[in-house]
N, C-alpha and C positions, 0 to 999 in steps of 0.2 A: 234556726228552724228553716227548712228549707220550703220553699211555697210549690206545689204540684202545677199550679198554672205555668210555670217557668218551664218545667218539663214538657208540659202538654205543648206548650207553643213551639218548644225545639222537636217534637214527636210531629207536629202537622208538618213545620219546614222541611224535615225529614223525609215524610210522605210524599210529600209535593214533587220536592226534588227526585227521589225515587223514581216517581208517577213519571216525570217527563225524560229521565233518563231512559225507562222503560219504552216510553213513545219513540225516542230518538232512535233505541236501537231496533225498533220493530221497522221505521222507515228507512234507515241504514240497509238494512237485511233485504227489504223490497228493491234497493236500489243496486244491492251487490246481486239479487237475483237476477235482476234486469240486463246486467254485465255479463253474468254468466251465459243466462239465455242466448243472448244476442251478440256477445263479443264487440259490445259497443266500448269503446275506450272513454267517453264522454259518460257514459255512465257509473264506470269505476271512477273518474275523478267525483261524480256527484256523490257517490258514496264517502269517497275520502273526505270531502268538504262536510258532508253531513256529520260524520264522525268528529272531525275537530270543530266542527258546530253546536253538536247538541250534547256529546257524549265526554269528550275529554274534559271539557271544564267542569263539570259536575264532578267529574272523579277525581281531579285535582281538588275541588273544594272538599270533598269528603275526605279525601285522605289525608289532608294537611288538618283536617277539624279535628281526625280522629288520631293520629299520630303526634299533633303538633304538642300539645300539652305534655305529652309523655318525653317529647325531646327537647321541650322549655324553647320552643319557637318565642322570639319577643314579639311585639307589638307590629315592627315593620313588616314582617312576613304577613301577617293578616291584612294590612292595610294597603302595603304598596307591593310585594312581591308576586304574593298568589294572583290580586287581581291583573296586574301586570301579565303574567304568564297566561292568565286567561284570555284576557283581551288579544294577546299575541297569537295566541293558539286560533282564537274565533276568525282572526285578520286572514291567518294563512289558510284555514277551512273558506272562508268567503272569495278568497283568491281561488281556491281549486275551485267551488260552484261557479266561476266565472268562467274560469278556464273551461269547464265542460260544458257552458254555453256557447261561447265564440272561439275556443283552441280551434286545433286541427283535429279532425276526427280520423 
């Protein structure tokens, strides 16, 4: 017998993840608009950093969670490879944001 609470918990997690994704995209869009309006390189690096920090990890997680079972991914993918990939992307995003703040303009 399948418990409905199990599915509700995952739907809540999916809803919160999608909300964070939409908010991240909204912030990235505003940073990109600032770049286009002012032709400011730091704003472009800020937008890139925010995409890498807020959007890409969510997309990676959702994609692996969606297609992983069909492709037969093992536990190592979920417990090591996806988290390390997400953290590396976040580190590159943070470096990009730091460059937007302290780099040459």
